[in-house]
C-alpha positions as CSV (number, residue, x, y, z in Angstrom):
1,M,0.0,0.0,0.0
2,N,1.5,3.3,-1.1
3,T,0.2,6.6,0.3
4,T,0.8,10.2,-0.9
5,L,-0.5,13.4,0.7
6,A,-1.6,16.2,-1.6
7,P,-3.3,19.5,-1.0
8,A,-7.1,19.7,-1.3
9,G,-8.4,23.1,-0.5
10,R,-7.1,25.8,1.8
11,S,-7.1,23.9,5.1
12,K,-7.7,20.3,4.3
13,A,-5.7,17.5,2.6
14,S,-6.5,14.4,0.6
15,L,-4.9,11.1,0.9
16,K,-4.4,8.9,-2.2
17,I,-4.0,5.2,-1.5
18,N,-2.8,2.8,-4.2
19,F,-3.7,-0.8,-3.6
20,A,-2.0,-3.5,-5.7
21,P,-4.3,-6.5,-5.6
22,T,-2.5,-9.5,-3.9
23,G,-5.1,-12.1,-3.5
24,G,-8.4,-12.6,-1.7
25,Q,-12.0,-12.6,-2.9
26,Q,-13.9,-11.0,-5.8
27,G,-11.0,-11.5,-8.3
28,L,-8.2,-10.1,-6.1
29,D,-6.1,-13.2,-7.0
30,Q,-5.9,-11.9,-10.5
31,D,-3.0,-9.6,-11.4
32,G,-4.0,-6.2,-12.5
33,P,-3.3,-2.5,-12.2
34,A,-3.3,-0.8,-8.8
35,V,-6.7,0.4,-7.7
36,K,-6.7,4.1,-6.7
37,F,-8.8,5.6,-4.0
38,R,-8.7,9.2,-2.9
39,S,-9.7,10.4,0.5
40,Q,-10.5,13.7,2.2
41,R,-9.5,14.7,5.7
42,M,-12.5,15.9,7.7
43,T,-14.0,16.1,11.1
44,V,-16.9,13.8,12.0
45,F,-18.9,13.0,15.2
46,P,-19.8,9.5,16.4
47,K,-23.5,10.2,15.5
48,D,-22.4,10.6,11.8
49,I,-21.1,7.0,11.8
50,L,-23.1,3.8,11.5
51,A,-22.6,1.5,14.4
52,P,-19.8,-1.0,13.3
53,D,-21.0,-4.6,13.0
54,F,-17.6,-6.4,12.5
55,D,-16.3,-8.6,15.3
56,D,-12.5,-8.7,14.7
57,R,-11.8,-7.8,18.4
58,F,-13.9,-10.0,20.5
59,E,-11.5,-10.0,23.5
60,T,-9.6,-6.7,23.5
61,L,-12.3,-4.2,22.3
62,E,-13.1,-2.9,25.8
63,Q,-9.6,-3.3,27.2
64,G,-8.4,0.1,28.4
65,L,-11.2,1.9,26.8
66,D,-11.9,4.2,29.8
67,Q,-8.3,5.3,29.8
68,L,-8.4,5.9,26.0
69,A,-11.6,8.0,26.4
70,E,-10.0,10.1,29.1
71,S,-6.8,10.6,27.0
72,M,-8.8,11.6,24.0
73,K,-10.9,14.1,26.1
74,E,-7.6,15.7,27.3
75,H,-6.2,15.8,23.7
76,A,-9.4,17.5,22.4
77,K,-8.9,20.4,24.9
78,Q,-5.5,21.1,23.4
79,T,-6.5,21.1,19.7
80,A,-8.0,24.0,17.8
81,D,-10.7,21.9,16.2
82,G,-11.5,19.9,19.3
83,V,-10.9,16.5,17.9
84,G,-10.0,13.7,20.3
85,N,-7.8,11.5,18.1
86,F,-4.3,12.1,16.7
87,Q,-4.5,9.1,14.2
88,P,-7.6,9.6,11.9
89,I,-10.2,6.9,11.7
90,I,-11.2,5.7,8.3
91,V,-14.8,6.0,7.0
92,V,-16.5,5.4,3.7
93,G,-19.5,7.1,2.2
94,A,-20.6,10.2,0.2
95,M,-22.5,11.6,3.1
96,P,-23.5,10.7,6.7
97,P,-24.1,8.2,8.0
98,Y,-20.6,6.9,7.1
99,V,-19.4,3.3,7.3
100,L,-16.5,2.8,9.7
101,V,-13.6,0.9,8.2
102,A,-10.9,1.3,10.9
103,G,-10.7,3.0,14.3
104,R,-13.4,1.3,16.2
105,R,-11.9,1.8,19.6
106,R,-11.4,5.5,18.9
107,Y,-15.0,5.7,17.7
108,L,-16.3,4.0,20.9
109,A,-14.1,6.2,23.2
110,A,-15.3,9.4,21.4
111,Q,-18.9,8.2,21.7
112,R,-18.6,8.2,25.5
113,N,-17.7,11.9,25.6
114,G,-19.4,13.1,22.4
115,L,-16.0,14.1,21.0
116,A,-15.3,15.1,17.4
117,L,-13.0,12.7,15.4
118,A,-10.4,13.4,12.7
119,A,-11.3,11.1,9.8
120,E,-10.1,10.1,6.3
121,R,-13.3,9.8,4.2
122,Y,-13.4,7.7,1.1
123,S,-16.4,8.1,-1.2
124,S,-16.3,4.4,-2.0
125,M,-14.1,1.3,-1.4
126,P,-14.6,-2.4,-2.2
127,E,-15.4,-4.6,0.9
128,D,-12.1,-6.6,0.4
129,Y,-10.0,-3.5,0.7
130,R,-12.0,-2.3,3.8
131,R,-11.2,-5.5,5.6
132,Q,-7.6,-5.4,4.6
133,L,-7.2,-1.8,5.8
134,R,-8.9,-2.7,9.2
135,Y,-6.5,-5.6,9.7
136,M,-3.5,-3.5,8.6
137,E,-4.2,-0.9,11.2
138,N,-4.4,-3.5,14.0
139,S,-1.3,-5.4,12.8
140,P,1.4,-2.8,12.5
141,E,4.8,-4.2,11.6
142,G,6.7,-5.6,14.5
143,R,3.7,-5.7,16.9
144,N,0.1,-6.7,17.1
145,N,-3.0,-5.1,18.6
146,Y,-5.0,-8.3,18.6
147,S,-4.9,-11.0,21.3
148,P,-3.5,-14.3,20.1
149,A,-7.1,-15.8,19.9
150,E,-8.3,-12.8,17.9
151,L,-5.4,-12.9,15.5
152,I,-5.8,-16.6,14.7
153,A,-9.6,-16.4,14.5
154,N,-9.4,-13.5,12.0
155,V,-6.8,-15.2,9.8
156,A,-8.7,-18.5,9.8
157,K,-12.0,-16.7,9.1
158,E,-10.6,-14.8,6.1
159,Q,-8.9,-17.9,4.7
160,A,-12.2,-19.9,5.0
161,A,-13.9,-17.1,3.1
162,G,-11.5,-17.4,0.2
163,A,-8.6,-15.1,1.0
164,S,-5.2,-16.2,-0.3
165,V,-2.1,-16.5,1.8
166,K,-0.7,-13.4,-0.1
167,W,-3.8,-11.4,0.8
168,L,-3.5,-12.4,4.4
169,S,0.2,-11.6,4.4
170,R,-0.5,-8.0,3.4
171,A,-3.6,-7.6,5.6
172,F,-1.9,-8.8,8.8
173,V,1.6,-7.4,7.9
174,R,3.3,-10.8,8.3
175,S,5.4,-13.0,6.0
176,T,3.7,-15.7,4.0
177,S,5.5,-18.4,6.0
178,T,4.2,-16.9,9.3
179,I,0.7,-16.8,7.9
180,E,0.9,-20.4,6.9
181,K,1.9,-21.2,10.5
182,Y,-1.1,-19.2,11.8
183,L,-3.4,-21.2,9.5
184,R,-2.1,-24.5,11.0
185,V,-3.1,-23.2,14.4
186,G,-6.4,-22.0,13.1
187,R,-7.4,-25.4,11.7
188,D,-7.4,-26.8,15.3
189,K,-10.6,-25.7,17.0
190,V,-9.5,-27.1,20.4
191,L,-6.3,-25.1,20.1
192,Q,-8.2,-22.0,19.3
193,E,-10.2,-22.4,22.5
194,E,-7.0,-22.9,24.4
195,L,-5.8,-19.6,23.0
196,R,-8.9,-18.0,24.4
197,L,-7.9,-19.5,27.8
198,G,-4.5,-17.7,27.7
199,L,-2.3,-20.2,25.9
200,P,0.6,-18.1,24.4
201,L,0.8,-18.0,20.6
202,T,4.4,-19.1,20.6
203,R,3.4,-22.2,22.6
204,A,0.6,-22.9,20.2
205,L,2.9,-22.7,17.2
206,A,5.4,-25.1,18.9
207,L,2.6,-27.6,19.8
208,V,1.4,-27.6,16.2
209,N,4.9,-28.2,15.0
210,D,5.4,-31.1,17.4
211,H,1.9,-32.7,17.5
212,N,0.2,-31.6,14.3
213,E,-3.6,-32.0,14.5
214,K,-3.3,-33.3,18.1
215,A,-1.8,-30.0,19.4
216,G,-5.1,-28.7,20.9
217,E,-5.7,-31.9,22.8
218,V,-2.2,-31.9,24.1
219,A,-2.5,-28.3,25.3
220,K,-5.9,-29.0,26.9
221,A,-4.7,-32.2,28.6
222,A,-1.7,-30.4,30.1
223,R,-3.8,-27.5,31.4
224,E,-6.3,-29.9,33.0
225,E,-3.6,-32.0,34.5
226,R,-2.3,-28.9,36.3
227,G,-5.8,-28.2,37.5
228,D,-5.8,-24.7,35.8
229,V,-8.9,-23.0,34.5
230,I,-6.7,-20.8,32.3
231,H,-3.2,-21.1,31.1
232,K,-0.5,-19.5,33.2
233,S,2.1,-17.5,31.3
234,A,5.5,-19.2,30.8
235,K,7.2,-15.9,31.5
236,P,7.3,-14.8,35.2
237,G,5.5,-11.5,35.9
238,R,3.5,-11.6,32.7
239,K,-0.3,-12.4,32.9
240,A,-1.9,-14.7,30.4
241,A,-4.1,-12.8,28.0
242,A,-7.4,-14.4,29.2
243,G,-6.6,-13.4,32.8
244,A,-5.3,-9.9,32.3
245,S,-7.8,-7.3,33.6
246,T,-8.1,-3.7,32.6
247,G,-7.0,-2.7,36.1
248,A,-3.9,-4.8,35.9
249,L,-3.0,-3.3,32.5
250,A,-3.6,0.2,33.8
251,G,-1.4,-0.4,36.9
252,R,1.7,-1.2,34.9
253,S,3.6,1.8,33.5
254,P,4.4,1.6,29.8
255,L,7.6,3.5,30.6
256,A,10.8,2.6,32.5
257,L,14.2,4.4,32.9
258,N,17.2,2.2,33.7
259,Y,20.4,4.1,34.4
260,V,23.8,2.6,35.5
261,E,26.2,5.3,36.5
262,G,28.8,5.9,33.9
263,K,27.8,2.9,31.9
264,T,24.4,2.7,30.3
265,L,21.2,4.6,30.0
266,R,18.2,2.7,28.8
267,I,14.6,4.1,28.2
268,I,12.0,1.3,27.7
269,V,8.8,2.4,26.0
270,D,5.8,0.1,25.5
271,L,4.3,1.9,22.4
272,K,1.3,-0.4,22.4
273,R,0.2,1.0,25.8
274,L,1.5,4.5,25.6
275,I,-1.9,6.1,25.2
276,S,-2.3,8.8,27.9
277,L,-1.0,12.4,27.8
278,E,0.5,11.8,31.2
279,D,2.6,9.0,29.9
280,K,3.8,11.1,27.0
281,E,4.8,13.9,29.3
282,K,6.7,11.4,31.4
283,L,8.5,10.2,28.3
284,R,9.5,13.7,27.4
285,G,10.9,14.1,30.9
286,F,12.9,10.9,30.5
287,L,14.3,12.1,27.2
288,R,15.3,15.5,28.8
289,E,17.0,13.6,31.6
290,A,18.7,11.3,29.2
291,L,20.1,14.3,27.2
292,Q,21.3,15.9,30.4
293,R,23.1,12.8,31.5
294,I,24.6,12.3,28.0
295,D,25.9,16.0,28.1
296,G,27.3,15.5,31.5
297,A,29.1,12.3,30.5
298,I,30.6,13.9,27.5
299,A,31.7,17.0,29.5
300,S,33.3,14.7,32.1
301,R,35.1,12.7,29.6
302,T,36.4,15.8,27.8
303,L,37.8,17.1,31.1
304,Q,39.6,13.8,31.8
305,E,41.1,13.7,28.3
306,A,42.3,17.3,28.7
């Protein structure tokens, strides 16, 4: 997907997206020229959007939504147009009510406070591209906004509906070999249920590799033998997805500063959970402190060498 930003009017911009078909339904497996869509940046309100009916996030949709709503409320106070979101949602339609393509959690958070939303509006877009964009936004390269159970369920659902491995690779921003591994997990219904009960995805992949179609039964038997209702994480201090509560997530800071005098300075940032303005201000403070320590170390070394 290639994007270019071009002026469109005095204070707005349009976003042109070129999609090169790479597989899927409705003839997307056929090679052909890129399909071009042009969008317009605009401000919308939740009442202007049809209630979304897709179910790609059946576990994490409400997770941290109160914090997101509060963060957006604070962000809206600091913007001239009063919008609550920095990253625009994506909608389709010539006029209200628009169809929401991506940004469901921002939509729900804004709905709680009646906030305006920054949006990229497309007059039209085929359903296949809508789904692909939705998955792309929730599967940025290097990380994943879906729970393991959601990720595997979505991949399996699209493959069952006729999507090719190439289409899935683009939609979920993963290599084709990784998608093929996900599909092996998705074929095992028992293993999918174990993912819902907190089985780590890495463990599920290993079980499929070792036990093939018996992987789910092996995972279930091991959990029941331990007497566990849900799987316990293999890594100490990290909660299984099925057992993690909103409160627990909110209690862990997405930021950490690790400084060893004269040796190392490490700032750890969990970008997936860095959503509040307070966290962002804390990060700025860490960066300022880091620069001061770096300047001090350089000055000290310069004096020693002199």
